[in-house]
N, C-alpha and C positions, 0 to 999 in steps of 0.2 A: 644424353645418353651416358652410362657408366662406361668407361674404359675397361676392355677384357683383362682378366688376372686381377681385377683390384678387387679387394676384400668386401664382402656387403656388410654395412654398419648392423650390430645385433642390439636391441633393447636389452638394455641393462649388462652390457659387454662393451664397455668403454676404452679408447686406446691407452694403453699403459697399464691396465690392469690385468690380474692373472689368468681371467678367464676369455682374454679377448683375442688371444691367437688359438686358442683351442675352438672357440665358438665360429671365428672366422673360416676355420679349415672344415669345419661341420656343416658351414654353411654352403661350401663348395660341393659336397658329396650328394649322390641321389638320396632323396629323401631326407636332406639337411634340414629344410624350413619346419619339417613335422618335428626333428629333434630340437629344433629351437624351441619353439614352441610348447613343448612339454618340458622343457627347461623353464620357460618363464612360469609355466603354470605349477609346477614341482616348488619353485621359490616362492611362488606367492600364495602356496596352501602353509608355508610355516610360519607367515606372518599372523598379526593377532588383527582380527576384523573389524572394521569402526562401525558397522551398519547398525543403526539405530531401530529397534523393534516397533515401528509404529503399528498400530495406534496405542500399545500399551506404554512406549516411551514417547512422550509428546516433544515435537522438534523445539528447540529455541529459537522463537522468532526476533528477528530485528526489531527495536522499538518502535520504528515506523512502517512496521508492515502493512498492506494494503489487503485487508480480508472480505471485509463486506461493508457497506456503506450504513449507517445507523442516522435516524431521523429524530431531531428533538423536536416534537410536533408544537411546542409552544412557541420556539422562535421564529416559524415559519411565517411570513406574511404573504405569500402566494404573490410574490412579484415575479415567479416566473423564469427569473435569469437563469438558473439550474437547467431548466426543461431546453431555453433556448441556447445556451452554450454546449450542452451536450453533443458530441460529433455524432454519436450512434441513436440519437432520439430514442432512448430508452427509459426516461423519466415520463409518466404519465399523472398530471395534474388536473384536479377537477376543485372547482370553488363556488360559492356564491356570497352574493354580496348581503349585509344584515345593516339596518337602519337604526341607530341607538340613539334613543331620545334623549335630549340635551337637558342637563340639570338646571333649574333657574331661569326658564324661559329662552335658552339660547337656541342657536340653530343646530339642527339635529347631524347628525355625522353617521357617514357608511363606513363598513369595515367588511374586509373579504374573510370569509371563514372557508376553513381548508375542507374540503369534504372527500378528496383522496388524492393520495400522494403514494405513486408505484414506481417502484425499478424494476426491468425486466433484466435479469443478470445473465440471462443466455444471450444476450447481446451487448450487455458492459465490458468495456475493453479496460477499465480498471485506470483510467488516465487521470482521475481526481479532480477533474477542471469543476465538477459540481460542488465539491468541496470547497476548492480555491474561491471560486466565485460567490459563494452564498455571504450576502453581507450582513447577514444576522446569526452567524453562528448556529445554522439549524440542521447540518449535515457533516457527520464526524465517521473517520475510518475506525473502524473495529479489527483486531487482528485475528478475529474467528473466520477460518475458512471451509469448515465442517458442513455445508449446508448442501451438498449434492442431493439430486432427486435422481428417481427412476423416470419420472414426467416431466419434460422440459416446461410443461405450462406451471408447475410448481416453483419455478425460478423465478416467478413474480412475485416479488414480496409486496406487500401492502403496508400502509402505514403501522396497523397495527405491530406487523411483525417487524418492520423497521425500527419501531418504539422498542422491541423488546432488545434489539443489539446494543441500546444505548447502555445498556448496564455490563457490557463488555470493553465499553471504550477504556483505554488506560488514562489516567491523569496526563496533564499536559508535562513536558520536561519541564527543567527549571532554565533559565535565562542564562547566558553565558556571563558571568562576570564580568569578562571583557568586551563585551558586546557593546554597541551603541544601544542607548535608551529607546523606546517607541517613540515616535514622532507626536502621539498624542500627550504621554508624560512631557517630552521635552516643552510642548506648545505649553501646557498647563504651567509649569515652572517659570517660564520666561513671563507668562502674563502675570504669575503671581509677583515675580521678582519688580515686575513696573509697578503692580497698586501698591507694594510695599515700599514705593522707593521714597526720597526726603519731599516735603510739603504735602505728603497725600495720608489723610486717614486712614489709621487700622482698626 
């Protein structure tokens, strides 16, 4: 509890400033709180506003903004890893198997064909786990965020609409020149150095 007789701190009036003693005195008078509030309002009215007039002025988004998830269907192998790791279970995948005849009399092989890939953005919490765990780079973050709907059912994006978001995915950022090289490149260079050693044909 504040001791009696001690001045109440005032927003914008700090100890040692010319207005501190005046505002502290005003705060103890009847209606002083209203006067201090009006003083703050009048002081703010003289400043230049920094409000951006959205949607006329689009916001400057960070490079790694999480807006909507885009699907590159050609890279999807229907491994179901994204759907299994999703904590909200908002990814729906349907597929079927096709048998491809082998050329030259070999054994026929089968492959998964993607029938449905949908994300319910009314359930999605934008954690990015599906993008991180995809082993074949089929899911990407797009900075687009203007996809609000009047009907919640319209927030379930099928693979056709997820494909359209791919055109809004920005190019990847450049690697840090001072950072460590990827493990794949380092392993390839090490293997090439062993292959080009003395006593080996190149």
